[in-house]
N, C-alpha and C positions, 0 to 999 in steps of 0.2 A: 229669062234671068235665072242665074244659078241660085241653087239653094245654098245658104249659109254654110252648111256643113260641107259643101263641095267647094264653094267659093274661097273660104278662108285658107284652106290648105294650099289651093292653088294660088292664091296671092303669096302666101309665104314662101312657097316654092320658086316662083317666078322672082321674087325679092332676092332670095339666097342666091339665085343663079346670077342675077345681074351684080350682086355684090361680089361673087366669086370670079368673074371674068378678069378682074385685074391680076390674078395670079398667072394667068396665060401672058402676061406682059413681062415676065420674068424668064430667065432661061432655065425652064424646069429639069432639063436633063442636067445640067451642072448641079443642080439641088438634089436629086435623086440619091446620090451616093453619101450624102451628109446625113448626120444624126438629126432626127426630128427636133431635137431641141435647138439645134443651130439653124435649121430651116425655119422653125417658128420664130426665132430671134431675128433673122434676116428679113423676114417677111412681116414683122411685127404682129404675129399670131398669138393670142393669149392660149395659155393652157386651157384644156376642157375641164373646167372644175367639176362639173356635175358628173361627167363620164368618169374622171377620175376618183370620185368619191364613191362609185360603185365597188363593192368588193370584186377582186379577180375571179373567185369561184363563180359568182353570179353571172359575170360577163361571159365567162368561158361556157356556161350552161346556156345561156340565151344565144350565144354566137355559133354554138356548134352545129352541123348540119343535123337535121332530124331525119337523116336517111343512114342506113348502116354502111354504105359504100358510095363513093363519089362515081361519076361516069367514068372518070380515067382510070379508077381502081377497078371498075367492072370491065373495061377494056383490056386493062393489062392481065386480069384473070382469064378472060377469053382467049387471049394470045398464048399464055402459059399453057392452058388446056389444049389448044390446038397443036402446039409444038411437042406436048407430052406424049 
């Protein structure tokens, strides 16, 4: 039997994925170029109020990579050095 600390997140994740399956019933490629607000309106998806309440500077700090360079930046640097 799963320990509660493992079981609850697993159940929440499974539940979320089951609820999200309906999105694939829509023409996702048609929705991609649309503004996010329009996609939310068409799919009847509410604004993420909690996420939106977090100040932008805090979100940027939390979401930025914790490394100085991404893999693609390192690869570009190596290519430039090889051609120099």
